[in-house]
C-alpha positions in Angstrom: -19.4 -36.6 61.6 -18.3 -33.2 63.0 -14.7 -34.0 62.5 -15.4 -35.1 58.9 -17.2 -31.8 58.2 -14.2 -29.8 59.5 -11.8 -31.8 57.5 -13.8 -31.2 54.4 -13.7 -27.5 55.0 -10.0 -27.6 55.4 -9.6 -29.3 52.0 -11.9 -26.7 50.4 -9.8 -23.9 52.0 -6.6 -25.4 50.7 -8.0 -25.6 47.1 -9.4 -22.1 47.0 -6.9 -20.1 49.0 -9.3 -19.7 51.9 -8.7 -19.9 55.7 -11.0 -21.4 58.3 -11.8 -18.9 61.1 -12.2 -20.0 64.7 -14.0 -18.1 67.4 -12.4 -14.8 68.3 -11.1 -13.9 71.7 -14.5 -12.7 72.9 -16.1 -16.1 72.1 -18.0 -14.8 69.1 -18.1 -17.0 66.1 -17.2 -15.7 62.7 -18.3 -17.1 59.3 -16.7 -20.5 59.1 -15.0 -19.7 55.7 -13.4 -16.4 54.8 -12.2 -16.1 51.2 -9.2 -13.9 50.5 -8.5 -13.0 46.9 -4.9 -12.4 45.9 -4.1 -8.8 45.4 -3.1 -9.3 41.7 -6.3 -11.2 40.8 -8.6 -9.1 38.6 -12.0 -8.4 40.1 -15.1 -7.2 38.2 -13.9 -3.6 38.2 -10.2 -4.2 38.1 -8.0 -5.0 35.1 -4.3 -5.6 35.2 -2.1 -3.0 33.4 1.0 -4.0 31.4 3.1 -3.8 34.5 1.1 -6.5 36.3 -0.7 -4.0 38.5 -4.5 -3.7 38.6 -6.3 -0.6 37.5 -9.8 0.1 38.5 -11.1 1.3 35.0 -11.8 -0.9 32.1 -10.3 0.2 28.7 -12.4 2.3 26.5 -14.0 0.6 23.5 -11.6 0.5 20.5 -14.0 2.6 18.3 -11.8 5.6 17.7 -9.3 4.0 15.3 -8.6 6.1 12.2 -10.4 4.6 9.2 -8.3 3.4 6.3 -7.4 6.1 3.7 -9.6 5.8 0.5 -8.0 4.1 -2.4 -6.6 6.6 -5.0 -8.5 6.8 -8.4 -7.5 4.3 -11.0 -4.9 5.6 -13.4 -5.9 5.3 -17.0 -2.9 6.6 -18.8 0.5 8.0 -17.8 3.9 8.9 -19.3 5.1 6.4 -21.9 1.6 5.2 -22.9 0.6 5.3 -26.6 -2.4 4.8 -28.8 -5.7 6.2 -29.9 -7.0 6.9 -26.4 -3.9 9.1 -25.7 -4.7 11.0 -28.9 -8.2 11.7 -27.6 -6.8 12.8 -24.3 -4.5 15.2 -26.1 -7.2 16.5 -28.4 -9.4 17.3 -25.4 -6.5 19.0 -23.7 -6.1 21.2 -26.8 -9.7 22.2 -26.6 -9.2 23.7 -23.1 -5.9 25.3 -24.0 -3.7 23.1 -21.8 -1.8 21.5 -24.7 -0.6 23.1 -27.9 1.3 20.2 -29.5 0.0 17.1 -31.3 -2.1 15.1 -30.8 0.8 12.7 -31.2 -0.6 9.6 -29.6 2.4 9.4 -27.2 2.0 10.4 -23.5 5.2 12.5 -23.1 6.5 15.3 -21.0 4.2 18.0 -22.5 1.1 15.9 -21.9 2.2 15.1 -18.4 2.8 18.8 -17.7 -0.6 19.7 -19.2 -2.5 17.1 -17.0 -0.6 18.3 -13.9 -1.7 21.9 -14.6 -5.3 20.9 -15.4 -5.4 18.9 -12.1 -4.0 21.7 -10.0 -6.4 24.3 -11.4 -9.3 22.1 -10.3 -8.0 21.1 -6.8 -7.1 17.6 -7.8 -3.7 16.0 -6.8 -1.1 17.1 -9.3 0.2 13.7 -10.3 0.6 14.3 -14.1 -1.2 10.9 -14.5 -4.6 10.7 -16.0 -6.8 9.0 -13.5 -10.5 8.3 -13.7 -11.5 11.4 -11.8 -9.3 13.7 -13.9 -10.6 12.1 -17.1 -14.3 12.5 -16.2 -13.7 16.2 -15.3 -12.0 16.8 -18.7 -14.7 14.9 -20.6 -17.4 17.1 -19.0 -15.6 20.2 -20.2 -15.0 19.2 -23.8 -16.6 17.7 -26.9 -16.0 14.4 -28.6 -13.0 14.9 -31.0 -13.5 14.2 -34.7 -11.0 12.3 -36.8 -9.0 15.3 -37.9 -8.9 16.6 -34.3 -7.2 13.3 -33.4 -4.9 13.5 -36.4 -4.5 17.3 -36.5 -0.7 17.0 -37.0 -0.8 13.8 -39.1 0.0 10.3 -38.1 -3.1 8.7 -39.7 -2.9 5.5 -41.7 -3.1 5.6 -45.4 -6.1 4.0 -47.2 -5.3 1.3 -49.8 -3.7 2.8 -52.9 -5.7 3.7 -56.0 -5.5 1.1 -58.8 -3.7 3.6 -61.0 -0.8 3.6 -58.5 -0.1 -0.1 -58.9 2.6 0.2 -61.6 5.6 2.4 -62.2 7.0 5.2 -60.1 4.1 7.1 -58.6 3.3 9.8 -56.1 -0.1 8.3 -55.0 -2.0 11.1 -53.2 -5.3 10.2 -51.4 -7.6 13.0 -50.3 -9.8 10.8 -48.1 -7.0 9.6 -45.8 -4.9 12.8 -46.5 -1.8 10.8 -47.2 0.9 10.5 -49.9 2.4 7.2 -50.8 5.6 7.0 -52.8 5.3 3.8 -54.7 7.6 1.9 -57.1 6.1 -1.0 -59.0 3.3 -1.5 -56.5 5.5 -1.4 -53.5 5.1 1.5 -50.9 8.5 3.0 -50.2 7.3 5.8 -47.8 4.1 7.3 -46.6 3.5 10.8 -45.2 0.6 13.1 -44.1 -0.4 15.8 -46.5 -3.0 18.6 -46.7 -4.7 20.2 -49.7 -6.2 23.4 -51.1 -9.0 25.2 -49.4 -12.5 25.3 -50.8 -11.8 28.3 -52.9 -8.5 26.9 -54.3 -8.9 23.1 -54.4 -6.2 20.6 -55.3 -7.0 19.1 -58.7 -7.7 15.4 -59.0 -6.5 13.2 -61.8 -3.4 11.6 -63.3 -0.4 13.9 -63.9 3.4 13.7 -64.0 6.2 15.7 -62.3 7.4 18.2 -64.9 9.6 20.4 -62.8 11.5 20.2 -59.5 12.7 23.3 -57.5 14.6 22.8 -54.3 14.3 26.3 -52.8 11.2 27.6 -54.7 9.3 30.7 -53.6 5.8 31.3 -55.0 5.7 34.4 -57.3 1.9 34.5 -56.9 1.7 34.4 -53.0 5.3 35.3 -52.2 5.6 32.3 -49.9 8.4 29.6 -49.6 7.7 26.3 -51.3 10.8 24.2 -50.4 11.3 20.8 -52.2 8.6 21.7 -54.8 7.7 19.0 -57.3 5.2 20.6 -59.8 2.6 18.3 -61.4 -0.3 20.6 -62.6 0.2 24.2 -63.5 1.3 26.0 -60.4 0.3 23.1 -58.1 3.1 21.2 -56.5 4.0 18.8 -53.7 6.2 20.7 -51.3 7.1 21.3 -47.7 4.9 23.7 -45.7 6.1 25.3 -42.5 2.5 26.4 -41.8 1.3 22.8 -42.0 4.1 21.8 -39.7 3.0 24.5 -37.2 -0.8 24.4 -37.5 -1.6 21.0 -38.9 -5.0 20.7 -40.6 -6.2 23.9 -39.0 -5.0 25.6 -42.2 -4.9 24.8 -45.9 -3.0 25.5 -49.1 -3.8 27.5 -52.3 -4.1 24.2 -54.2 -0.7 22.6 -53.5 -0.1 19.3 -51.7 1.6 20.3 -48.4 3.9 18.0 -46.5 4.7 18.8 -42.9 7.6 16.4 -42.3 10.6 18.2 -43.8 13.0 15.3 -43.5 10.5 13.0 -45.2 10.0 15.3 -48.2 13.7 16.0 -48.5 14.3 12.3 -48.9 11.3 12.1 -51.3 12.6 15.0 -53.4 16.0 13.2 -53.8 14.2 10.1 -55.2 11.6 11.5 -57.5 12.5 12.2 -61.1 10.9 14.4 -63.7 8.3 12.3 -65.6 7.3 10.3 -62.5 3.5 9.8 -62.3 1.2 11.7 -59.9 -2.2 10.3 -59.0 -4.6 12.5 -56.9 -7.8 10.8 -55.9 -10.6 10.6 -53.3 
């Protein structure tokens, strides 16, 4: 039985990398089994480094990683966008004197530059794009634009034509939508934005006819240019207005129907004849 016990210890030693110790030279007996761990085996306080050597310190917890950068604000509108929302953006930028053109409804270079300036003034990233943060800041600083703030320089749709415009050759002028339709036999040939007289000098409503055309007319009463004038009621005429082109609906006429698009009225002037009907209505 003693030999069997010793043999069992030898097998255990072979399997675990241990050696059996015999009595030393002085006759003293040691522990029958002495376990030797290989030098590259990690102990409870030792971890191998990348070179295969053990280090005595465990790695620090991985809790000092930089957190992910916050997502940038959602972009609502940027260069090339069009529509009613862009008009409102431009109208609000006009209120805080960052934009002086339009509103046009098209997000172009001027709008991009205005947004960039607005952002920089308030410590926001100068992207030139209208993100949610920029928009909320602008909304807090401005009021809700009205219809004629949105269409200060024209661009609005015309209302359906008055029934009296359905036949013949007609300058169909609508005070409600502030538009002029040039119509022939019920078909709309062209449409343009117009403005009217102020409260003290209103544009007359009714049915008239063109009785005189004057390409380079100058008003004798107000000493102001009236290019492409088409007179229909006393001294009231449809004509181009440089003031309307510059200021939009911020101004008014002395009773005439002003057109701001010079090319459009030049083409209209070439087509209209003396005797053509003029309808001015609400």
